[in-house]
Structure formats: C-alpha cells, structure tokens
C-alpha positions as CSV (number, residue, x, y, z in Angstrom):
1,M,85.5,-86.8,-47.8
2,M,81.9,-88.0,-47.4
3,M,82.3,-90.1,-50.6
4,W,85.2,-91.9,-48.9
5,W,83.1,-92.7,-45.9
6,H,80.1,-93.7,-48.0
7,G,82.3,-96.1,-50.1
8,L,83.6,-97.7,-46.9
9,S,80.1,-98.0,-45.6
10,V,79.0,-99.9,-48.8
11,A,81.9,-102.3,-48.2
12,G,80.2,-103.4,-45.0
13,S,76.8,-103.9,-46.6
14,L,75.1,-107.3,-46.6
15,A,75.6,-107.4,-50.4
16,V,79.4,-107.4,-49.9
17,T,80.0,-109.1,-46.6
18,G,77.3,-111.8,-46.9
19,P,78.7,-113.3,-50.1
20,I,82.3,-113.0,-48.6
21,G,81.1,-115.0,-45.6
22,V,79.7,-117.6,-47.9
23,A,82.9,-117.6,-49.9
24,I,84.9,-118.4,-46.8
25,A,82.6,-121.4,-46.1
26,V,83.0,-122.5,-49.7
27,W,86.8,-122.2,-49.5
28,L,86.9,-124.2,-46.3
29,L,84.6,-126.9,-47.8
30,A,86.9,-127.1,-50.9
31,G,89.8,-127.7,-48.6
32,K,87.8,-130.5,-46.9
33,S,88.1,-128.6,-43.6
34,W,84.8,-129.9,-42.2
35,R,85.3,-128.8,-38.6
36,L,86.5,-125.3,-39.6
37,T,83.5,-124.9,-41.9
38,A,81.1,-125.8,-39.1
39,A,82.9,-123.5,-36.7
40,W,82.8,-120.6,-39.2
41,C,79.1,-121.1,-39.9
42,L,78.2,-121.3,-36.2
43,L,80.3,-118.3,-35.2
44,F,79.2,-116.1,-38.1
45,G,75.6,-117.2,-37.8
46,T,75.6,-116.4,-34.1
47,G,76.9,-113.0,-34.7
48,M,74.3,-112.3,-37.4
49,A,71.5,-113.7,-35.1
50,L,72.6,-111.3,-32.3
51,V,72.5,-108.3,-34.6
52,V,69.0,-109.3,-35.8
53,A,67.8,-110.0,-32.3
54,T,68.9,-106.6,-30.8
55,K,67.4,-104.7,-33.8
56,M,64.1,-106.6,-33.6
57,A,64.0,-106.0,-29.8
58,F,64.2,-102.2,-30.4
59,V,61.9,-102.0,-33.4
60,G,59.2,-104.2,-32.0
61,W,59.4,-103.4,-28.3
62,G,61.6,-100.3,-27.9
63,I,64.2,-102.2,-26.0
64,G,67.5,-100.3,-26.1
65,V,69.8,-98.1,-24.1
66,E,68.8,-94.5,-24.3
67,S,71.8,-93.1,-22.4
68,V,74.1,-94.2,-25.2
69,E,71.6,-94.3,-28.0
70,F,71.9,-98.0,-28.5
71,A,69.1,-99.5,-30.6
72,G,70.9,-102.7,-31.8
73,F,74.3,-103.8,-33.0
74,S,75.5,-102.4,-36.3
75,G,75.2,-105.2,-38.8
76,H,77.7,-103.5,-41.2
77,A,80.3,-103.2,-38.4
78,M,79.7,-106.8,-37.1
79,R,79.9,-108.4,-40.5
80,A,82.9,-106.4,-41.6
81,A,84.8,-107.2,-38.4
82,A,84.0,-110.9,-38.7
83,V,84.7,-111.5,-42.4
84,F,87.6,-109.3,-43.4
85,P,90.1,-110.4,-40.8
86,V,89.2,-114.0,-41.4
87,A,89.3,-113.7,-45.2
88,F,92.8,-112.1,-45.1
89,F,94.0,-114.6,-42.6
90,L,92.9,-117.6,-44.7
91,A,94.1,-116.1,-47.9
92,F,97.6,-116.2,-46.5
93,R,97.1,-119.5,-44.6
94,S,100.2,-121.0,-46.2
95,A,102.4,-117.9,-45.7
96,P,104.7,-117.4,-42.7
97,P,103.0,-116.6,-39.4
98,Q,104.0,-112.9,-39.6
99,V,102.4,-112.6,-43.0
100,R,99.2,-114.2,-41.7
101,A,99.1,-111.9,-38.7
102,L,99.7,-108.9,-40.9
103,G,96.8,-110.0,-43.2
104,A,94.5,-110.4,-40.2
105,M,95.5,-106.9,-38.9
106,L,94.8,-105.4,-42.3
107,G,91.3,-106.9,-42.1
108,V,90.8,-105.5,-38.6
109,L,91.9,-102.0,-39.8
110,L,89.4,-102.2,-42.7
111,A,86.6,-103.3,-40.3
112,V,87.4,-100.5,-37.9
113,L,87.2,-97.9,-40.8
114,I,83.9,-99.4,-42.0
115,S,82.6,-99.1,-38.4
116,I,83.6,-95.5,-38.2
117,S,82.0,-94.8,-41.6
118,R,78.6,-95.9,-40.2
119,V,78.8,-93.0,-37.7
120,Y,79.9,-90.5,-40.3
121,V,77.0,-91.4,-42.7
122,Q,74.7,-91.1,-39.7
123,A,73.4,-94.7,-40.0
124,H,74.4,-95.6,-36.4
125,S,75.4,-94.1,-33.1
126,V,78.9,-94.5,-31.8
127,S,77.7,-97.2,-29.3
128,E,76.1,-99.3,-32.0
129,S,79.1,-99.1,-34.3
130,V,81.6,-99.9,-31.5
131,T,79.6,-102.8,-30.1
132,G,78.9,-104.2,-33.5
133,C,82.6,-104.0,-34.4
134,L,83.6,-105.7,-31.1
135,L,81.1,-108.5,-31.7
136,G,82.5,-109.1,-35.1
137,L,86.1,-109.0,-33.9
138,M,85.2,-111.6,-31.3
139,V,83.8,-113.9,-34.0
140,A,86.9,-113.4,-36.1
141,A,89.3,-113.9,-33.1
142,I,87.7,-117.1,-32.0
143,F,87.7,-118.5,-35.5
144,I,91.3,-117.5,-36.2
145,W,92.4,-119.0,-32.9
146,Y,90.6,-122.3,-33.7
147,A,91.9,-122.3,-37.3
148,S,95.5,-121.9,-36.0
149,T,95.2,-125.2,-34.1
150,E,94.0,-127.0,-37.2
151,H,96.0,-128.4,-40.1
152,H,94.1,-128.5,-43.3
153,M,94.7,-128.3,-47.0
154,A,95.8,-124.8,-48.1
155,L,94.3,-123.6,-51.3
156,G,96.7,-120.7,-52.0
157,R,95.0,-117.5,-53.0
158,L,91.7,-119.1,-54.2
159,L,89.8,-117.3,-51.4
160,M,91.0,-113.9,-52.8
161,V,89.9,-115.0,-56.3
162,L,86.4,-115.7,-54.8
163,C,86.2,-112.4,-52.9
164,L,87.5,-109.9,-55.4
165,P,84.6,-110.1,-57.8
166,I,82.2,-109.7,-54.9
167,M,84.0,-106.5,-53.8
168,L,83.9,-105.1,-57.4
169,I,80.4,-106.1,-58.4
170,A,78.4,-105.8,-55.1
171,P,78.5,-102.0,-54.8
172,R,76.6,-101.8,-58.1
173,V,74.0,-104.3,-57.0
174,E,70.6,-103.2,-55.7
175,P,70.8,-103.0,-51.8
176,I,69.3,-105.9,-50.0
177,P,66.3,-104.6,-47.9
178,A,67.4,-106.4,-44.7
179,E,66.2,-103.6,-42.5
180,T,62.8,-103.7,-44.0
181,W,62.6,-107.5,-43.4
182,I,63.7,-107.0,-39.8
183,T,61.1,-104.3,-39.2
184,E,58.3,-106.4,-40.8
185,A,59.3,-109.4,-38.7
186,A,59.5,-107.4,-35.5
187,L,56.1,-105.8,-36.0
188,W,54.5,-109.1,-36.8
189,L,55.9,-110.7,-33.6
190,S,55.2,-107.7,-31.3
191,G,51.7,-107.0,-32.8
192,H,52.4,-103.3,-33.0
193,D,51.3,-101.2,-36.0
194,K,54.3,-98.9,-36.1
195,P,58.0,-99.6,-35.3
196,Y,59.8,-97.9,-32.4
197,T,62.4,-95.4,-33.6
198,R,64.9,-93.2,-31.8
199,D,62.3,-90.5,-31.7
200,I,60.9,-92.2,-28.5
201,W,64.0,-90.9,-26.7
202,R,63.2,-87.4,-27.7
203,E,59.5,-87.4,-26.8
204,P,58.1,-86.6,-23.3
205,K,57.7,-89.8,-21.4
206,S,53.9,-89.2,-21.1
207,Q,53.5,-89.6,-24.9
208,L,55.2,-92.9,-25.1
209,R,53.1,-96.0,-25.7
C-alpha cells in the first residue's frame, strides 16, 4: 500500500508537474492562444511563488501555524491540483462539454489522491496538503473558467502526447533539489545559520531563538 502512495507522491514531484506545466504553455502557444498562455503562466507562477514564499518564511524565520502544524503550502499538492485538471480539460478541449468536465474532474481526483499521499509518506501535515491542494485547485478553476470564455484553435490530443512521456520518464529522473534551494535562499535572506524545522514546536519556549 505504501508503494501506491509513494508512486502517487512522485507524480506530484517538480520533475513531473513542472514539465507538464511547461507543456501546457507550449500547447497554448502552438494554438496561438496568446492571452490564455499569459493567463496560465501568471496563475501557475503565482501559485508556485506562494508555495516558495510560505516555505521560506518558515525555514528562514519560523513563521508558521503551530496549532495545525502548517509550515508552508505543499508544493506537490499545489502543482498537481493546478496542472492535472487543466491538462485533462485542454486535452479534451474540442470534445463535448460533458467530456471536458469529466476530464477536469479526473484531474481533480488525481490531484486529491496526490495530496493525500503527501500525508501518508509523512512529507507534509494535513493542513499543508489540504491548503496546497486548495491553492492549486483555485489556480486550475480560474484558468478553466477563463479558457471556457475563449475560442482558440484546438490541437486535438497533442497535449496528451506532450505529457505522457513526462509521466513515464520523470519518475526515473534524479529528483530536483528544490527544497535545498529554498532552504539555502531562506538562510541567506534571514542571515540565520540553521533552518527552522518543526522541532521548534516540540521544544520548550525558553529554548527557542
């Protein structure tokens, strides 16, 4: 069972969801959907920035919510919830509305499972996974709503052709050390020698810096 959750967790990694996010932008560019491309880059970029900002705030300054063990949005959950509903929706852009909606819901289901997996593999607390997923779903919902008001050239299943190799190859690729980069940046900005960890919530208050 743990292998199942671990596999789902990998599906939300930056090595998978990052390239899929880029593939979505490439697909939109290929269809000459300039406004949709800009909207996607802005929304997805904002979601990513919020994840990084909350993680840096905790690592560098210890800013979090102790009562619910929140130390930053889950990046896996946010990215999965943003890219998979959008990817499925766009892959069936030329299909009937019911099929497009079903595709988006399948993407949502996959994103929710990936978010749950982050708790099972003990990478995130429930609050971090839930809020990360909600942030990503907000990104996806806004984009899908905007895309539904636009009429652009449909490219059939080209997006799926772009995404499938990523899903197959990425799990075998060396993990991207995004957390290390965030930690190093947070320490440089804060001027601290050591990162804050969840251990600060388990220590007596008198021992905290």
